[in-house]
N, C-alpha and C positions, 0 to 999 in steps of 0.2 A: 771427464765430461762425457767421453764416448761411452764409458761403462754405464753411466746413469741413464743416458738416452737408450742404450740397448736394453737395460733392465726394465725401463718404463715401457718400451715397446713389447717386451716379452709378457709383462703383467697385463697389458691391454689385450694382447693376442690370447693369452690363457683365459682371461675374463670373458672374452667373446666366445671362446670355444666351449666353456663350461656352463654359461648361462644361455638360455634359449628364449626365442620369441615364439609365442603361441597365439592362435586366433580362437576366440570363443565361438562355439558353434551351437545352433539351436538343438540339433539332434542329441538327445540325452540330457540336455540342460533344462533347468526350470528356474523361473523367477516368480515366486509365489508371494502373495500377501494375505494377511489375516487381519480382520478388523471386526469390532462389534457394531451392529446396526440394530437399533431398538433393543439392545441388550443381548442379541443373538449373534453367535459367531458366523461370519460370512467371509468370503475371500475370493480370490481370483488369481490370475497369472498374466504374465507378459511374455512376449517372444521377440524375435528380431535382434538377438545379441550381435554386437559388432565391437570391434576394437582390437587392441593389442595388449597382450600380457607378456611382460618380460619377467621371467621367473627363474631365480637361482636358489635352489633349495639349500645349498651350502653357504650362500652369502645373501640372506634375505634382504639385507639393507640395500643391495644392488637391484632389487626387484622393483617393478612398477606395473601398475594396472591402469589402463585407460579404456574403459568399456562403456557401452551405452545399450539401451533397449529402445524399441519402437513403442512410444506411448500410445499410439493408435491401436496397438495389438492387444490392449486390455481385454481380458476375457473372464467373465464371471459365470459363464453358461446361462446368461440371461441377456438377450440381445437388446432389450429396451434399457436395462440398467447399463450395459456397456456403452450404448449411444449416449446416455446421460453422463457417464463418466468422461466421455470424450469432449463434452461441452466446456465452455469457458470457465464456469465456476469450479470445475474439477481439474482435469488435466489440460484443457485447452489445446488439444492436439494440432489444431490448424496453425496456431502460433508457436507452439513448443512441441515439435514432433518427436523429440527424444528425451530420455532421462539418462543422465550422464554421471559417471563416477570416475574420478582421477585420484589415485593414491598419492599420499605425501610421504608415507613410510610403511615399511613392512619389517616386523621383528619376529624372531624365532621364539617359539614357546617350547612345550614338551614335544616329544617325537611326533613328527608330521603335523604339528599344530603351530599356527602362527597368529600374529595380531596385525591387522591392517588399519591404517588411519588414512583418511582422505576426504575429499569434498564431493558431496552428493548434490547434484543440481537437478531440480524439478521446477519447471515453469520459471526459469531464469533466476531462481533463488537457490543460493549455494550455502550449505552448512557442513561443518566438520562432523564426520562420524567415525567411529572406531568400533571394531568388532573382531572376535576370534574367528579363525577358519581353519579347516583341516584340508589335507591333500591326500589324494590317492593317485599313485602313478599308474598310467595306462601305457599301452604299447607305443602310442604316438603322442603322448602328452600327459596332462594331469586332469583330475576332477577336483574342483575346489568346492567345499561345502561350508556355508556360514549362515548366521542368522543375526539380525539386528532389529532394533526398534527405533522408529522415528515418530515425530509428531506431524501429522498431516497439515496442521495449521501453520507450522514453520515454513511450509512450502506453498501456502495459499491454496491448498487442495480441499474443496468442499466447504460449504458454509452451513450445512445442516447441523443442528444440535442433537439429532437422533443418532449420529454415529460417533464413535469414540475418537478422541484426539490421537490415540496411539495406534500405530500400524506396525505389525510384525512382518518383516521381510525375510523369507527363507530362500536361500540361494543354493543351487547345484549348477555349477558352470563347468561344462566340458570344454577343455582347451586343447587344440591340436597344433602340431608343428605345421 
């Protein structure tokens, strides 16, 4: 019994030693979106990354991501449009100040590429999403890159028929120890 307890403790200690917690930072990161409006490509970005990323490159199933962005930070380089996007019919930032993602699984792909599944919550509506991402190791953490597509209508964002239902999200997340 003593050997089992000792072995279990060693596994936990080694697991903690080799996996790391990282914080996403705005500097160098980007959360961009692209959508068609009146048939033309348009887009913008968000900032205000927060959360915790527990990442173990050698044991991705032990990894977890719990990150959010500030919905009020929406920036399309057009102040009037940005203010409109902050209103109730779009992001309703007064009631829902953050957009949140929590992973449910991380799987290894080819070298330095992975697949993540989790719940994306916008305006208190959560849906499962799944997308590939790659990593680049930096001196004090990682840079995570990924892209996925969602339907804005699934999250109750925007009522206009002039904009596409599909939104492409492009992520570059710098995470540091």
